[in-house]
DRENLUM-210219 format. One record per residue: x, y, z of N, C-alpha, C in turn. Coordinates in pm, whole numbers, plus 32768, in hexadecimal, padded with zeros to 4 digits. Example, Ala and Ser with C-alpha at 12.3 -4.5 7.8 and 13.67 -1.06 7.14 Angstrom:
85277DC7830C84CE7E3E830C85287EB6830C
85057F1F82C485577F9682CA850A80038313
REM end
This chain:
DAFC987E4C41DA8398C94C22DA8F98FF4B96
DA2399014B4ADA27992B4ABFD9C999A04AAA
D9FE9A0A4A69D9AC9A7C4A46D9959A7C49B0
D9529AE7497DD93B9AF248EFD95F9B7C48BF
D9869B834842D9A09C024801D9199C4347E6
D9029CB64826D8819CF74818D8639D24478C
D8C89D334736D8B19D6146AFD8929CED4650
D8D59C7C4662D8C99C0E4602D8919B8F463E
D88D9B8646C6D8609B0B4705D8CA9AA0470D
D9459ABF46E5D9B29A5E46E8D9DA9A404777
D9E699C147A0DA0F99A24829DA9B99D54846
DAAE9A0748C1DB309A3248F0DB4899EC4974
DBA79991497ADBBD994149F2DC2399834A4D
DC03998F4ACEDC6199BB4B33DC4899634BAF
DCA999544C03DC9A99054C7DDCBD995B4CF5
DC60996A4D53DC7799B64DCDDC4599634E44
DC3B99A44EB8DC0C995F4F2FDB7599514F2F
DB40991D4F9EDAB0990E4FABDA6B99954FA3
D9EB99924F81D99F9A0D4F71D9779A444FFA
D9949AC45010D9679B07508AD8DA9B3E5078
D8BE9B755002D83B9BB04FE5D8129B884F59
D79A9B4F4F4DD7689B234ECCD6D79B4E4EBC
D6B89B8F4E4DD62F9BB54E30D6069B764DAB
D5889B4D4DA4D5559B0D4D2CD4CF9B4C4D06
D4C89B8A4C91D44B9BC44C61D40F9C284CC1
D4629C704D0AD4329CC54D76D3EB9D404D3F
D3779D5D4D78D32B9DD34D4FD2D89E0A4DC0
D2CB9E8E4DC3D2779ED24E25D2229F394DDC
D1A19F354DF4D1479F954DB5D0FE9FE44E21
D0FFA0684E13D0B2A0C04E6AD03FA0F84E17
CFC6A0C94E34CF51A0E94DE3CF6BA0C34D52
CF72A1244CF6CF84A1014C69D015A10D4C3B
D06EA1334C96D0F9A14C4C71D154A0DE4CA6
D1A9A0A84C4DD20CA0454C76D28AA08D4CA2
D2ADA0804D23D32BA0B84D55D3A0A0624D2A
D38A9FDF4D22D3EC9F7E4CF0D3A19F174C9F
D3E49EE24C38D3A29E7B4BE7D40B9E1A4BB1
D3F09D994BC1D4429D2E4B85D4D69D3A4BAA
D4F29D554C28D57E9D634C54D5B49CDB4C7F
D6159CA94C36D6559C2B4C57D6EB9C3E4C59
D7299C164CC6D7BB9C1E4CD1D7EA9BC24D40
D86C9BA94D41D8AA9B594DAAD92E9B994DCF
D93E9BB94E4FD9B79BFB4E81DA069B974ED5
DA819B7B4EAFDAD19B1A4EFBDAF29B4D4F87
DB019AF14FE3DB279B15506CDBB39B51506E
DBC89BAC50CDDC4B9BE750E0DC669C61508B
DC059C8B503ADC189CFE4FE3DBEF9D815029
DC279DEF4FF8DBFA9E75501FDBB89EB14FA5
DB369EC14FABDAE49EDC4F36DAB89F6E4F32
DAD19FAE4EC0DAA0A0354EA8DA1BA02C4E5E
D9B1A05F4E9AD92EA0674E5AD91AA0F74E2C
D916A10C4DAAD90DA1944D75D897A19E4D16
D86FA21A4CFED800A2364CA4D7C9A2BF4CBF
D77BA2F64C64D745A37C4C76D6D9A37E4CE1
D6B1A3F64D0BD641A4034D68D5C5A3C44D2A
D57CA3794D7CD502A33A4D4CD519A2B54D05
D595A2854D04D5B3A2074CC0D582A18D4D0E
D56AA19E4D91D53DA12E4DE3D5A5A0F84E42
D611A1454E58D67EA1134EADD650A0FB4F3D
D60CA15D4F79D5E0A14B5004D57BA0DA5010
D521A0CF4FAFD4C1A0624FAFD5099FDC4FA6
D56D9FD34F4FD5B99F564F41D5FC9F314FC5
D63B9F925006D6819F755083D6209F4A50F1
D5AB9F8850F5D5499F62515BD50E9ED8513F
D5039EB450C1D4DD9E2C509FD5479DC850CE
D5C69DF050BED6349D9650E0D6399D755173
D6059DCD51C6D60A9DB45257D5809D935290
D51E9D7D5239D49C9D4F5267D43E9DB95299
D45A9E39527ED4039EA552ADD3909EC3524D
D3999E9251D4D3319EA5516FD30B9E1D5137
D28A9E0A5122D2599D8D50E7D2559D9B5050
D2969D415007D2949D4D4F75D20A9D2F4F3C
D1E89D744ED2D16F9D544E88D1829CD44E39
D1FA9CC44E04D21E9C4B4DBBD2AD9C244DDF
D2CD9BA54DC6D3579B784DD3D3809B584E61
D4029B424E74D4349B164EF5D4BD9B514F12
D4DD9B544F94D55F9B814FC5D5959B165022
D60F9AEA5009D64F9A895061D6D49AC25093
D6ED9AB05114D76A9AD75153D7B09A585181
D8259A3E5148D86F99C35164D81599485153
D7C2994D50EAD76E98DC50C6D6E898D5510B
D6CD992E516DD651992951B9D5F4999C5191
D57099835183D51299EF5166D5139A5551D8
D52F9AD251B8D5479B345221D4CD9B4D5277
D4569B4B523FD3DE9B6A528ED3A39AF052D2
D3DD9A7B52B9D3A79A0152F5D40999BD5353
D47899FB536CD4E199B853B9D51B9A165422
D50399F754A0D53F9A45550DD5D79A39550A
D60899C554E1D69899B154D9D6D69A0E5472
D6919A225400D6C49A7C5399D6C49B0C53CB
D65A9B36540ED6539BBD5444D6C19BD754AA
D6E39B7254F7D74A9B81555CD7D39B99551E
D7E49B7554A0D8669B83545DD8739C085413
D80B9C5B541AD8079CD753CCD8019D4F5429
D84A9DB85405D8419E37544CD8269EA453E6
D7CF9F03540AD7A59F6C53ADD7BF9FF553E8
D802A049539CD81AA0D453C4D7D0A12D5362
D763A1695391D70FA1BD533BD750A2455323
D721A28B52BED75BA30A5298D74FA3725308
D6E2A36E5354D6CEA3D253BED717A3AE543F
D76BA345543BD7BFA31E54ACD76DA31A552D
D724A2B05544D6C4A2A855B2D707A2A9563C
D726A322566BD75FA33656EFD700A38E5740
D70CA38757C3D6BAA3DA581CD710A44B5851
D6EFA4C65829D741A539584DD751A54A58E3
D6EAA5255930D6F0A53759C1D73BA4C95A0A
D75FA45F59C4D7ADA3F25A00D842A4175A02
D887A3EB5A69D919A3EF5A63D948A37D5A09
D9C5A38159E3D9FBA3165991D9F3A29159DB
DA0DA2935A5DDA02A2195AADD975A1E25AA9
D912A23A5AB2D886A20E5AAED863A1D55A25
D89EA20B59BBD886A1D15936D8BEA144592F
D934A12E596AD96DA0A9596BD919A04959BE
D8E6A07A5A2CD891A0255A80D811A0005A34
D7DBA06059E9D764A0475999D7819FDD592D
D7F49FEA58ECD81A9F875888D82B9EFD58C3
D8659EF6593AD8799E75597CD7F49E35599F
D7939E8859C7D70F9E5559ECD6C69E185974
D6DB9E5158FCD6929E245887D6D59DB0583D
D7569D9C5854D7A29D3D5802D7E79CD45859
D7B89C575854D7F39BED58A7D8879BD6588B
D8B39BEE580FD93F9BD657EDD9989C4F5800
D96B9CAF584BD9B29D2F585EDA3F9D1B5896
DA9F9D64585ADB2A9D5E5886DB4D9DE558C5
DB3B9DEE5949DB509E6E598DDBE39E98598C
DC3D9E375995DCCC9E595991DCF19E98590C
DCBE9E6058A0DCDB9E98581CDCA89F275813
DC2C9F3F5842DBF29FC4583ADC44A02A5888
DC69A0085900DCB2A0675954DD40A07E591F
DD7FA01658ECDE04A02758B3DE01A07F5837
DD9BA06F57E2DD90A0C2576ADD81A1555791
DD29A16F57EEDD0FA1FA5815DD88A236585B
DDD0A1E758A7DE4BA21958E8DEB3A23C587E
DEC1A1E75818DF20A20257ACDEFBA2815761
DE79A2A0575DDE49A3165716DE42A392576F
DE69A38357EEDE67A3F2584FDDDCA42E585F
DD77A3D75861DCEDA4055877DCC9A3E75908
DCB4A44E595CDC98A43959EBDC13A3F05A01
DC13A38E5A59DB9AA3425A73DB33A3905AC3
DB5FA3F85B0ADB02A4435B5EDAC1A4B95B15
DAE6A4D05A97DAAAA53C5A49DA22A5135A15
D9C4A5735A13D943A55859D6D952A559593E
D909A50058FDD914A4F0586DD8F9A5735825
D898A5BF5855D873A63C5814D8DFA6A65816
D943A697586BD9AFA6FA5872DA27A6D3581C
DA23A65D57DFDA93A630578CDA8CA66E5701
DAFCA67356BEDAFFA6A35634DABDA63C55D9
DA9FA665555DDA61A60954FEDAB7A58E54E6
DB3BA5A454DBDB94A53354C6DB97A4D5553D
DB97A50D55B6DB97A4BA562FDB14A46C563B
DAA4A4AC561ADA25A465561EDA23A3F155BB
DA5CA4085544DA63A39C54E2DAB8A3295516
DB24A349555EDB7AA2E15595DB33A2945604
DAE5A2D95657DA99A29456BFDA32A2375681
D9EBA268561BD987A21555D7D9C9A19B5597
DA3CA1AF5559DA83A13F551DDAB2A0DD5587
DADEA10F55F8DB0BA0B85666DA98A0625698
DA23A09E56A9D9AEA05256D6D98C9FE55671
D996A00655F0D9769FA35588D9DD9F325586
DA5D9F545594DAC69EEF558CDACA9E985609
DAA99ED2567DDAB19E8756FBDA489E195704
D9E79E1B56ACD9899DAB56A3D9CF9D2E566F
DA469D405637DA949CD555F9DA469C965584
DA1A9CE95524D9CE9CB354B4DA2A9C70544F
D9F19C155402DA379BDE538EDA1E9C345313
D9AF9C7F5314D98D9CDB52A8D9669D6152E4
D9B19DC852C0D9949E5152ECD95E9E9F5275
D8E59ED55283D8A39F215219D8999FB25246
D8C7A00E51F1D8D1A09B5217D893A0F151A9
D833A14651D0D7EFA19E5172D82AA22B517E
D878A254511BD8B6A2D95117D8FEA2FB519C
D95CA2AA51C8D99EA2C55248D9F3A3435246
DA15A37651CEDA6BA3EB51C4DA1DA46C51AC
D998A46151AAD947A4D7518ED95DA54251F8
D966A5BE51CAD971A6345221D9F4A63A526F
DA59A5F05245DADBA5F75286DB3DA644522E
DB99A68B526EDBFFA6D25221DC67A66C51EF
DCBCA695518FDD1BA6345154DD73A5EE51BA
DDA3A637521FDDFAA5F85284DDADA58E52D3
DD30A5AF52F8DCDFA54F5344DCBDA4D652EF
DCA1A4EC526CDC85A47A5214DCFDA41D520E
DD73A4575202DDECA40651FDDDFEA3B6527D
DDE7A3F652F0DDF8A3B25370DD95A3405380
DD18A3575357DCB1A2EF5365DCD3A279530C
DCFDA2935291DD1FA2255236DD9AA1DA5267
DDFCA220529BDE72A1DC52D0DE4DA1855347
DDF6A1B9539DDDC8A16C5410DD78A0F253E5
DD26A103537EDCD8A093534BDD33A0265315
DD99A04D52C9DDF39FE8528EDE419F9F52FA
DE649FE55365DEA99FA253D4DE4D9F395413
DDCC9F5B541EDD6C9EFA5456DD5A9E8353F9
DD5C9E9B5376DD509E2D5315DDC89DCE5322
DE3F9E08532CDEB79DB5533ADEB19D6253BA
DE809D9F5425DE7C9D5A54A6DE149CEB54AA
DD9E9D04546DDD2F9CA7547DDD169C4F5403
DD429C7A538CDD279C2D5313DC989C3752E1
DC4A9C975314DBBE9CA352EDDBB09CD7525E
DB3D9CBA5223DB179CF151A2DAD39D7751B9
DAEF9DDA5165DAB59E5F5173DA729E8850F1
D9F99EBC50FCD9B59EF9508BD9939F8750B4
D9C89FEA506BD9ADA074508ED98BA0C55012
D92DA1215024D907A1784FB6D946A2004FC9
D963A2414F58D99DA2C74F5DD98FA3084ED6
D984A38F4ED7D986A3DB4E5ADA13A4064E36
DA71A3F74E92DAF8A42C4E7FDB53A3B94E52
DB5BA3A34DD0DBA6A3324D9CDC3AA3354DC2
DC7DA3A94DC0DD0BA3AA4DE7DD24A3764E74
DCC2A3834ECEDCD2A3504F56DCD2A2B74F59
DCA2A2784EEEDC90A1E74EEEDCFFA19D4EA4
DD47A1E34E4CDDA1A19E4DEFDE15A1574E35
DE42A1894EA8DEB4A14C4EECDE8BA0E94F58
DE08A0DC4F70DDDBA0854FDDDD81A0134FAE
DD34A02A4F45DCD49FC44F18DD109F704EA8
DCED9EF04EA6DD209E974E3EDCB09E584DEB
DC349E7E4E05DBC29E4B4DB9DB649EBF4D9F
DB2C9EC64D27DAD29F324D00DA489EFC4CDF
D9E29F3C4D19D9579F254CF0D91F9FAD4CC8
D8F29FB74C4CD8BCA0354C1AD827A0234C01
D7D8A0714C49D747A0724C36D720A0EB4BE1
D6C6A0D54B83D695A1434B30D607A1234B04
D5B0A1844B14D523A1734AEDD4E5A0F84B30
D50DA0E04BACD4D1A0744BF8D5019FE84BD6
D56D9FDE4B87D5A19F5A4B63D6379F534B76
D6689ED84B88D6F89EC34B91D7339ECF4B05
D7899F314AF2D7C39F4C4A70D84B9F094A61
D89B9F0B4ACAD9209ECF4ACBD9389E904B53
D9769E1A4B56D99F9DDC4BD2DA1B9D894BB7
DA899DA54BFFDB009D564BE9DB7A9D8A4C30
DBE49D3B4C2CDC669D614C63DC989DDE4C1B
DCBF9E434C67DCE49EC34C2ADD5C9EB54BCD
DDC19E6B4BF6DE359E594B9FDE0E9E174B1C
DDB89DB24B22DD8B9D6F4AA8DD3A9DCD4A4F
DCE49E1D4A8DDC949E7B4A40DCEA9EE349FA
DD4D9F184A41DDA59F7B4A04DDF69F3D4993
DE259EC249A6DE739E80493EDE219E6048C2
DD9E9E5548D3DD459E304865DD159EA74814
DD419F204835DD169F9947EFDD8E9FED47C6
DD82A0344756DDEAA08E4726DDAAA10B46EA
DDF7A17546E9DDD1A1EF46A3DE1FA1F44621
DDD9A1FD45B0DE16A203452DDE02A28E44F1
DE69A2C244B1DE60A343446DDE94A33143DF
DE46A363437EDE6FA35342F4DE14A39E4296
DE21A3874214DDD2A3D041B0DD3CA3B741BF
DCEEA42141BBDC5DA41541CBDC20A3BE415E
DC59A3C240E6DC22A3754078DC2FA2DF4089
DC86A2B340E4DC99A22540FCDC54A1F3417A
DC11A24E41C1DBD7A2294243DB6AA1C04237
DB19A1C741CDDAADA16541BEDAE6A0D941AA
DB58A0CF4169DB97A04D4156DBC6A01241DA
DBFCA0664232DC24A03842B7DBAAA00B4306
DB3FA05B42FEDAC5A03C4349DA859FBA431A
DA9F9F93429EDA679F16426CDAB09E9D42A3
DB2B9EB142D6DB7C9E414306DB769E2E439C
DB559E9743E8DB519E8B447ADAEF9EF044B4
DAB59ED04528DA509F294563DA8A9FB14587
DA45A01B455FDA6BA0A44582DA13A0D045F6
DA53A0F24666DA08A11C46DDD9E8A1B146D6
DA49A20146ACDA31A2904699DA8DA2C2462C
DA69A33245F1DABAA3684585DAA7A3FE4579
DB0BA43E453EDB01A4CB4516DB45A4D8448F
DB05A5274436DB3AA53443AFDB39A5C64384
DB9FA5EA4338DBA2A66842F0DBA6A644425B
DBB9A6A74207DBBEA68A4177DC31A62C4154
DC9FA637419CDD16A5E94179DD3AA57D41DF
DD1BA595425EDD4EA53D42C9DCDCA4FC4316
DCF2A481433FDC92A43A4393DCDBA3FF440B
DC99A404447CDCCCA3C344F5DC61A3634527
DC84A2E44531DC26A27B4556DC57A23245D1
DBFEA21E4633DC1CA1C446A2DBD8A1414680
DC29A0D9466DDBF5A05A463BDC149FEA469C
DBC69F80468FDBE29F0646DBDC2E9EA64681
DCAA9E8946A6DD019E384650DD099DA7467A
DCF89D8946FDDCFB9CFE472EDD759CB146FE
DDEB9CEF470ADE659CAA46E8DE8C9CB14656
DE339CE44601DE559CF24574DEB09D6A455F
DF029D6644F8DF559DD944D6DEFA9E4B44AB
DF059EBF44ECDEA89F2D44CDDEA59F514439
DF1A9F5B43F8DF1C9F7B436ADFA79F614332
DFAB9F2642BAE02A9F134275E04B9F89421B
DFEC9FE2420BDFFEA05541B3E055A0BD41F8
E0C8A0E241C0E121A1434201E0E4A1CE420F
E076A1E541CAE034A26841D6DFE3A2734257
DFD4A205429FDF8CA206431EDFEFA1F64392
DFDAA24443FAE028A2344476DFCCA1FC44E1
E006A1B1453EDFB7A17145A8DFFAA187462F
DFA7A1974693DFD9A1A1471DDF73A15F477A
DF9EA14647F6DF45A10E485ADEE3A177488E
DE86A14A48DFDE21A1A44919DE34A1AC49B0
DE06A21849EADE01A2254A7BDD78A1F64AAB
DD6FA1DC4B2CDCEFA1B24B65DC85A21E4B50
DCAAA29B4B64DC49A3074B53DC1AA3114AC2
DC76A3024A62DC4FA30449D5DBEEA29249B6
DC09A21C49EEDBB4A1A949D4DB27A1C04A09
DB1FA1F04A85DA9CA2084AC2DA4EA2714A74
DA8DA2E14A56DA49A34D4A0EDA1DA31E4984
DA70A2D04941DA4DA2A048BAD9CFA24B48BD
D9C5A1F0491BD94EA19C4921D8D2A1EC494A
D8E3A24A49A5D870A29949D0D83BA2F0495F
D893A31A4905D86AA3724898D84CA3274817
D85DA2A34819D849A257479ED7B5A252477A
D795A24146F9D708A23946D1D6C4A1BE470A
D641A1BD4705D5F3A1544746D61DA0C8471C
D639A0B3469BD657A02A466FD6DC9FF946A4
D73BA05546C0D7BAA02B46FBD7B8A0344791
D769A09247C6D76AA0AA4856D727A03C48A4
D6C49FFA4866D67C9F9248AED67C9F11485D
D6F19ED34850D6F79E554806D6A99DE9484E
D67B9D894802D6329D18483AD6819C98481C
D6C09C56487FD6D09C7D490AD73B9CE6491A
D74E9D144997D7B09D7D49B0D83F9D4D4992
D8959DAE4972D9239D8F4960D9579D5749E2
D98A9CDD49E0D9BA9C9E4A5BDA3E9C594A41
DA9F9C734A96DB1C9C2A4A96DB269BE74B1E
DB039B6A4B26DAFF9B274BA7DB1C9A944B98
REM end
């Protein structure tokens, strides 16, 4: 599969597995406002994908498009090569966990499992019961009496027991304390290891994603701003610090994503793409963290924040 450098249009070749989720020219308009526009990306199968972006960026709309709950105004969505809204087979391979964790408070956990089995022909009841037993969640308890973390685990169990090839999760860690977030993510990764499914999840808490996700999709202003393997993205960016008077010369040689300058000193986060950041001994260079990378792109000016096409390493 071949991507392009969003800044220069230069092809960047990478080889991965088959595409689990592919969007082409995807757009959704509500009256006169575009919630998403011209979103094109391809996510390889077997990845754990972090979908990040500010409030109002279109993350929830994108996820609902991915599972066929929203009709696009323009463009297309394919899951494992099949149009999601035109293929029952594609829908059967997808499981969606919404942010409000669609559980019935008056149901016992057993009744929730029975409900899941009724709706999903491929339901794995043994998997569901074993997961809940490992988590010490009683089957006879009503959902409404469980803690927030336990409810999140029940919702995740129902989603995983469908045995999906693609699991889509909208803010699964919302309203959970740090310990519960850690437990949910650990449980999710165990399910990924066991089933090999592809996961796409959105979150505002980037540190919760850095040790579990290996692919980044960044939405901003309704468009895909960055999409690629996280290790490749981090390797392709550096933070440079040096004399402010020489900063324009650095910016002329490589794309600057974000910068800060004083009278004497400049700090630039740049995209290097394997090039030596600087031969000038007056400049120091270091790698970037995932959080630094995300924040830099979100705060970058319009011409860098929304390259045509998006920055892609794929």
